[in-house]
C-alpha positions as CSV (number, residue, x, y, z in Angstrom):
1,M,123.2,109.7,108.5
2,K,121.7,106.3,108.0
3,K,119.3,106.2,105.1
4,K,116.1,104.4,105.8
5,S,114.1,102.1,103.4
6,S,111.6,104.1,101.3
7,L,108.8,101.5,101.4
8,P,107.7,102.0,105.0
9,M,107.9,105.8,104.3
10,I,105.6,105.4,101.3
11,I,103.2,103.3,103.4
12,S,103.2,105.8,106.2
13,G,102.7,108.6,103.7
14,V,99.6,106.9,102.3
15,L,98.2,106.4,105.8
16,I,99.0,110.1,106.8
17,A,97.4,111.3,103.6
18,G,94.3,109.3,104.4
19,M,94.2,110.8,107.9
20,L,94.6,114.3,106.4
21,I,91.8,113.7,104.0
22,F,89.6,112.6,106.9
23,S,90.6,115.4,109.2
24,S,90.1,118.2,106.6
25,T,87.3,116.8,104.5
26,T,84.2,118.6,103.4
27,P,81.4,116.2,102.5
28,S,80.1,117.1,99.1
29,R,77.3,114.6,99.4
30,V,76.1,113.2,102.7
31,Q,73.0,111.3,103.6
32,E,72.0,113.0,106.8
33,E,69.5,111.3,109.1
34,S,68.2,114.6,110.6
35,T,68.6,118.4,110.3
36,L,70.5,119.8,113.3
37,E,70.3,123.5,114.3
38,P,73.4,125.4,115.3
39,G,73.8,126.0,119.1
40,E,74.4,129.3,120.8
41,A,78.2,128.6,121.2
42,G,78.4,127.7,117.5
43,T,76.5,130.8,116.5
44,E,78.9,133.0,118.6
45,V,82.0,131.3,116.9
46,S,80.4,131.8,113.5
47,Q,79.8,135.5,114.2
48,I,83.4,136.0,115.3
49,M,85.0,134.0,112.5
50,G,82.5,134.8,109.8
51,L,82.1,131.1,109.1
52,D,79.4,128.5,109.7
53,L,81.7,126.3,111.8
54,T,78.8,124.8,113.8
55,G,77.1,123.6,110.6
56,D,80.4,121.9,109.5
57,Q,80.8,120.4,112.9
58,R,77.3,119.0,112.8
59,R,77.8,117.5,109.4
60,G,81.1,116.1,110.5
61,E,79.5,114.4,113.5
62,T,76.8,112.9,111.2
63,L,79.6,111.8,108.8
64,V,81.5,110.0,111.6
65,R,78.3,108.2,112.8
66,S,77.7,107.0,109.2
67,L,81.1,105.5,108.7
68,P,80.8,101.6,108.7
69,V,83.8,101.0,111.0
70,E,82.9,97.2,111.1
71,E,84.5,96.9,107.6
72,L,88.0,97.1,109.3
73,G,87.3,94.4,111.9
74,A,87.6,91.5,109.4
75,L,90.9,92.5,107.9
76,A,93.2,90.9,110.5
77,P,91.8,87.3,110.1
78,I,91.8,87.8,106.3
79,A,95.5,88.8,106.5
80,L,96.4,85.9,108.7
81,S,94.6,83.2,106.7
82,P,92.7,84.7,103.7
83,F,90.7,81.7,102.4
84,F,90.0,80.3,105.9
85,A,88.7,83.7,107.2
86,L,86.5,84.3,104.2
87,T,85.2,80.7,104.5
88,C,84.2,81.5,108.2
89,L,82.6,84.8,107.2
90,S,80.6,83.1,104.4
91,G,79.5,80.3,106.7
92,A,78.4,82.8,109.3
93,S,76.4,84.7,106.7
94,L,74.6,81.5,105.6
95,L,73.9,80.5,109.2
96,S,72.5,83.9,110.0
97,E,70.1,83.7,107.0
98,A,69.0,80.3,108.1
99,G,68.3,81.6,111.6
100,W,71.1,79.8,113.4
101,L,72.8,83.1,114.4
102,P,71.5,86.4,115.7
103,D,70.0,88.9,113.3
104,S,72.8,91.3,114.1
105,V,75.2,89.0,112.2
106,G,73.0,89.2,109.1
107,A,72.9,92.9,109.3
108,N,76.7,93.1,109.4
109,F,78.3,94.8,106.4
110,M,80.4,91.9,105.3
111,M,77.7,89.2,105.8
112,N,74.4,90.7,104.9
113,T,72.1,89.1,102.2
114,D,73.6,91.5,99.6
115,S,77.1,90.3,100.3
116,P,78.8,88.0,97.8
117,L,79.8,85.8,100.8
118,N,76.1,85.0,101.3
119,S,76.3,82.1,98.7
120,G,76.6,78.4,99.2
121,T,78.7,78.1,96.0
122,V,81.1,80.7,97.3
123,F,81.3,78.9,100.7
124,V,82.1,75.6,99.1
125,G,84.7,77.1,96.8
126,L,86.4,78.9,99.7
127,L,86.4,75.8,101.8
128,V,88.1,73.8,99.0
129,L,90.7,76.5,98.6
130,T,91.3,76.5,102.4
131,V,92.0,72.8,102.4
132,L,94.2,72.9,99.4
133,T,96.4,75.7,100.8
134,A,96.4,74.5,104.4
135,A,97.1,70.8,104.0
136,P,100.6,71.2,102.4
137,K,101.7,73.4,105.3
138,L,101.3,70.6,107.8
139,T,104.6,68.9,107.0
140,K,108.1,70.0,106.2
141,V,108.2,68.0,103.0
142,S,105.4,69.8,101.3
143,K,105.6,73.1,103.1
144,P,108.3,74.7,100.8
145,F,105.9,74.3,97.9
146,A,103.0,75.6,100.0
147,Q,105.0,78.7,101.0
148,A,106.1,79.3,97.4
149,V,102.4,79.7,96.4
150,D,101.4,81.4,99.7
151,Q,101.8,84.8,98.0
152,V,99.1,83.8,95.6
153,E,96.7,83.3,98.5
154,A,97.8,86.6,100.1
155,Y,97.1,88.6,97.0
156,S,93.9,86.7,96.4
157,G,92.9,87.7,99.9
158,I,93.5,91.4,99.1
159,I,91.4,91.1,95.9
160,A,88.6,89.1,97.6
161,A,88.4,91.6,100.5
162,I,88.2,94.6,98.2
163,A,85.6,92.8,95.9
164,V,83.4,92.0,98.9
165,Q,83.6,95.6,100.0
166,V,82.7,96.9,96.6
167,L,79.9,94.4,95.9
168,S,78.4,94.7,99.4
169,R,78.2,98.5,99.1
170,V,76.7,98.7,95.6
171,T,72.9,99.0,95.8
172,L,70.9,99.7,92.7
173,D,67.7,101.8,92.7
174,D,64.8,101.4,90.3
175,S,66.6,103.4,87.6
176,G,69.6,101.1,87.7
177,S,72.0,103.8,88.9
178,S,74.3,103.1,91.8
179,E,73.9,105.2,95.0
180,V,77.1,106.8,96.3
181,A,76.8,107.5,100.0
182,M,79.7,109.8,100.7
183,V,82.4,111.7,98.8
184,Y,85.2,113.6,100.5
185,S,87.3,116.5,99.1
186,A,90.4,118.1,100.5
187,G,91.9,120.8,98.3
188,I,92.5,119.2,94.9
189,I,92.2,115.7,96.3
190,T,88.8,114.0,96.0
191,A,88.2,110.5,97.3
192,S,85.3,108.5,98.3
193,Y,85.2,106.7,101.7
194,S,85.1,103.4,99.7
195,T,88.4,104.2,98.0
196,L,90.1,105.0,101.3
197,I,88.8,101.9,102.9
198,M,90.0,99.7,100.0
199,V,93.4,101.3,100.0
200,F,93.8,100.8,103.8
201,S,92.5,97.2,103.4
202,A,95.1,96.3,100.9
203,I,97.9,97.9,102.9
204,N,96.7,96.3,106.2
205,I,96.5,92.7,104.7
206,F,99.8,93.1,102.9
207,V,101.7,94.3,106.0
208,I,100.3,91.7,108.4
209,N,100.6,88.8,105.9
210,S,104.2,89.7,105.2
211,V,105.2,89.6,108.9
212,K,103.3,86.3,109.3
213,F,105.1,84.8,106.2
214,F,108.4,85.7,107.7
215,F,107.7,83.6,110.9
216,E,106.3,80.8,108.8
217,V,109.6,80.4,106.9
218,M,111.5,80.6,110.2
219,I,109.5,77.7,111.5
220,L,110.0,75.9,108.2
221,I,113.8,75.8,108.7
222,S,113.5,74.7,112.4
223,P,114.5,71.0,112.9
224,I,111.4,70.1,114.9
225,P,109.1,68.0,112.6
226,T,105.7,68.8,114.2
227,V,106.1,72.5,114.7
228,D,104.8,73.3,111.2
229,A,101.5,71.6,111.9
230,F,101.3,73.2,115.3
231,F,101.9,76.7,114.0
232,E,99.3,76.3,111.2
233,A,96.8,75.1,113.8
234,I,97.5,78.1,116.0
235,N,97.3,80.4,113.0
236,K,93.8,79.0,112.0
237,A,92.6,79.1,115.6
238,F,93.6,82.7,116.1
239,A,92.0,83.7,112.8
240,A,88.8,81.9,113.9
241,F,88.9,83.8,117.2
242,L,89.2,87.1,115.4
243,V,86.3,86.2,113.2
244,G,84.3,85.3,116.3
245,L,85.2,88.6,117.9
246,Y,84.1,90.3,114.7
247,L,80.7,88.6,114.8
248,I,80.2,89.6,118.5
249,S,81.7,93.1,118.3
250,P,82.9,94.7,115.1
251,F,84.2,97.7,117.1
252,W,86.5,95.6,119.3
253,A,87.6,93.5,116.3
254,T,88.6,96.8,114.6
255,V,90.6,97.8,117.7
256,V,92.4,94.5,117.7
257,N,93.1,94.7,114.0
258,L,94.6,98.2,114.4
259,I,96.8,97.0,117.2
260,I,98.1,94.0,115.2
261,F,98.6,96.4,112.2
262,A,100.6,98.9,114.3
263,I,102.9,96.1,115.7
264,S,103.5,94.7,112.3
265,L,104.2,98.1,110.8
266,M,106.9,98.8,113.4
267,I,109.0,95.7,112.3
268,F,107.9,95.9,108.6
269,S,111.0,97.5,107.2
270,W,113.3,94.9,108.6
271,T,110.9,92.0,107.9
272,Y,109.9,93.0,104.3
273,R,113.5,92.7,102.9
274,R,113.7,89.1,104.3
275,V,110.2,88.3,103.1
276,V,111.0,89.3,99.5
277,F,114.2,87.2,99.8
278,M,112.3,84.2,101.2
279,R,109.5,84.4,98.6
280,C,112.1,84.5,95.8
281,V,114.1,81.6,97.3
282,L,111.0,79.5,97.6
283,A,109.0,80.6,94.6
284,D,111.6,81.0,91.9
285,P,112.5,77.3,91.5
286,V,108.8,76.4,91.5
287,F,107.6,78.9,89.0
288,G,110.8,78.5,87.0
289,W,110.1,74.7,86.6
290,I,106.5,75.6,85.6
291,A,107.8,78.1,83.0
292,E,110.3,75.6,81.5
293,S,108.3,72.4,81.7
294,I,104.8,73.6,80.8
295,F,105.2,76.8,78.9
296,R,108.5,75.7,77.2
297,R,110.4,78.8,78.2
298,R,114.2,78.9,77.8
299,R,116.3,77.3,80.6
300,M,118.0,79.7,82.9
301,T,121.5,80.8,82.0
302,A,124.1,82.9,83.7
303,N,123.0,86.1,81.9
304,L,119.4,85.5,80.9
305,T,118.0,87.7,83.7
306,K,117.1,91.1,82.3
307,L,118.7,94.2,83.8
308,P,117.0,97.6,83.9
309,R,118.0,99.8,81.0
310,S,119.7,102.3,83.3
311,V,121.9,99.6,84.7
312,Q,122.7,98.2,81.2
313,N,124.0,101.6,80.2
314,E,126.2,101.7,83.3
315,L,127.5,98.2,83.0
316,P,127.4,97.1,79.4
317,D,128.1,93.6,77.9
318,A,127.6,91.8,81.2
319,T,128.6,88.1,81.2
320,V,126.8,87.3,84.5
321,V,123.4,88.8,85.6
322,L,121.8,87.2,88.6
323,K,118.8,88.4,90.7
324,A,120.6,88.4,94.0
325,F,120.6,89.5,97.7
326,P,123.5,90.6,100.0
327,G,124.1,88.0,102.7
328,K,125.6,90.8,104.7
329,K,125.5,94.6,104.5
330,V,127.3,95.9,101.3
331,R,128.6,99.4,101.7
332,G,125.3,101.3,102.2
333,I,123.0,98.5,100.8
334,K,121.1,96.7,103.5
335,K,121.2,93.0,104.1
336,K,118.7,91.0,102.0
337,A,117.9,94.0,99.8
338,R,116.9,92.8,96.3
339,G,119.3,93.7,93.5
340,F,121.5,92.1,90.9
341,L,124.9,90.4,90.8
342,V,126.6,91.7,87.6
343,H,130.0,90.7,86.2
344,S,131.1,93.2,83.6
345,G,134.6,94.2,82.3
346,G,136.3,91.5,84.4
347,L,134.9,92.8,87.7
348,S,131.8,91.9,89.8
349,Y,129.3,94.4,91.1
350,F,126.2,94.4,93.2
351,V,123.6,96.7,91.8
352,K,120.5,98.0,93.6
353,P,118.3,99.8,91.1
354,S,116.3,102.8,92.1
355,L,113.2,104.1,90.4
356,L,113.6,107.7,91.6
357,F,117.2,108.1,92.6
358,K,120.6,107.0,91.2
359,N,121.3,103.3,91.1
360,K,123.6,102.0,93.8
361,V,126.6,100.2,92.3
362,V,129.1,98.5,94.6
363,Q,132.3,96.9,93.2
364,L,132.8,93.5,94.9
365,S,135.9,91.9,93.3
366,G,139.2,93.6,92.8
367,E,142.8,93.4,93.8
368,G,143.1,90.9,96.6
369,I,139.4,90.0,96.7
370,Y,138.3,86.8,94.8
371,P,134.9,85.1,94.3
372,S,134.0,81.5,95.0
373,V,130.7,79.8,94.3
374,E,129.1,78.1,97.3
375,P,126.0,75.9,96.7
376,G,123.6,76.1,99.6
377,F,120.5,74.4,101.1
378,F,117.7,76.8,100.1
379,S,119.8,79.2,97.9
380,H,123.3,79.4,96.4
381,G,125.9,82.1,97.0
382,V,129.1,83.8,95.9
383,A,131.6,84.5,98.6
384,Y,134.2,87.2,98.0
385,T,137.2,86.6,100.2
386,N,140.5,88.4,100.8
387,G,144.0,87.0,101.0
388,A,143.5,86.0,104.6
389,G,140.5,83.9,103.8
390,E,138.0,86.3,105.4
391,T,134.6,86.7,103.6
392,V,134.3,90.4,102.7
393,Y,131.0,90.1,100.8
394,K,128.5,87.3,100.5
395,I,125.9,87.5,97.7
396,L,123.0,85.0,97.6
397,F,120.9,83.9,94.6
398,T,118.0,81.5,94.2
399,K,118.1,77.8,93.0
400,R,116.6,78.9,89.8
401,Y,120.2,79.2,88.7
402,S,121.2,75.7,89.8
403,D,121.7,74.3,86.3
404,C,124.2,77.0,85.4
405,L,126.5,77.1,88.5
406,N,129.4,75.8,86.4
407,A,128.9,78.7,83.9
408,I,128.6,81.2,86.7
409,H,131.9,79.8,88.2
410,S,133.7,80.2,84.9
411,A,132.3,83.6,84.0
412,L,133.3,85.0,87.5
413,N,136.8,83.5,87.2
414,A,136.0,82.0,90.6
415,R,138.5,80.1,92.7
416,G,138.3,76.4,93.5
417,E,136.7,73.7,91.5
418,A,133.6,74.3,89.4
419,K,130.4,73.6,91.4
420,T,127.1,72.0,90.3
421,A,123.7,71.6,91.9
422,E,124.6,68.1,93.1
423,D,127.2,69.6,95.4
424,A,124.5,71.2,97.5
425,P,121.8,69.6,99.7
426,T,118.6,69.5,97.9
427,L,114.9,69.4,98.7
428,K,114.2,66.7,96.1
429,G,113.8,63.2,97.4
430,M,114.4,64.0,101.0
431,G,111.1,62.4,102.2
432,Q,110.8,62.1,105.9
433,D,114.5,63.0,106.4
434,F,113.8,66.7,105.6
435,A,114.1,67.8,109.2
436,A,117.2,65.8,109.7
437,S,118.7,67.2,106.5
438,I,118.1,70.7,107.8
439,K,119.6,69.9,111.2
440,S,122.7,68.4,109.7
441,S,123.2,71.1,107.1
442,N,125.8,73.8,107.4
443,K,124.6,76.1,110.1
444,G,126.7,79.0,108.9
445,Q,125.1,78.7,105.4
446,L,121.6,78.6,106.9
447,R,122.4,81.6,109.1
448,S,123.7,83.5,106.0
449,E,120.6,82.6,104.0
450,F,117.9,83.4,106.6
451,G,119.6,85.4,109.3
């Protein structure tokens, strides 16, 4: 039976746990607007069951009415364009306070006068960040760097959304103590509504942003020069539309957000492996250069990458350790799954560490199967071919290892001539010929890298 990725199961488990908490919660502290008397039907049920079910039902209805559903409506635009969406929300909050927008906008949870977004300084800061992160995405020359640091914006969006939720909810009374509106308990689990909303917010933004990032990189490698700017404009326009919908109707914005989240979650397992690969391919050379040039860290070598201790015990004295990804499925390990290419005892292995289960170790080289190093456009690779010249395995690794291709070639006992980074097409110095370089590059290599 085919084993599925554990990450979507974990996400689904968190969501199911949240729903279970909601469905079987008992409010231990609820601010009720009115006292409701049990009806005749409820009294009859109570007499039969010996329980005050009607009272629980009434409290549950009051609880549902008090839930600020509008918190979820702003998550989709924040996931699609974090800084831009927060800039729009901050601007709307300021315009509402100035009387340019209806009072209902100022009463909104995310944009009321107590919200941190209701600040001119915050608005200007977010606007500057929006310009700095959006401008490099408009051309193919600068977009690789922009995509490399895109993950910083994504996680910043998660942190900012949670911070706004926390700071907007905290209200201090005269004694200086914070007022907690609701707390839920289910068995041994106790969680506040705020906690559940923050957990869902983080998952929602992460899932939608991951799927969006995948399509952005696919557009990056397309040979059409203007498609990057077009996609960025569409992304910003759609995010602005969702913010506008949120201002008009938080309920329908929430419905649209949940639809987008459900669609993204359905393809998340397949997409996430490729997103991790793409982020490593784009970010590793950038952050590697920063580490070596600014922080004076050691230059990367063929075995500088650290292996988990469990793998070290299994494959001691490794001469090659590379953070790597299968270009094609490797005996039970899915394509683009993150792992390590390890050369130990004269043989090559691909290792996929596991936190809870046994590590997956697949032998790549052996009798009749030989490696060869192949420099690529966005990443490098090691092809393991048989006597007939057919590629049995293809393992990809990032350009962080460009300076040690020769050492990798020697340590793997690879066939052919030793390779260097100069043998591969490079992003450096391409200028306006970037799109042409992609178009004229080896299509098989690009398909292997991003397929």
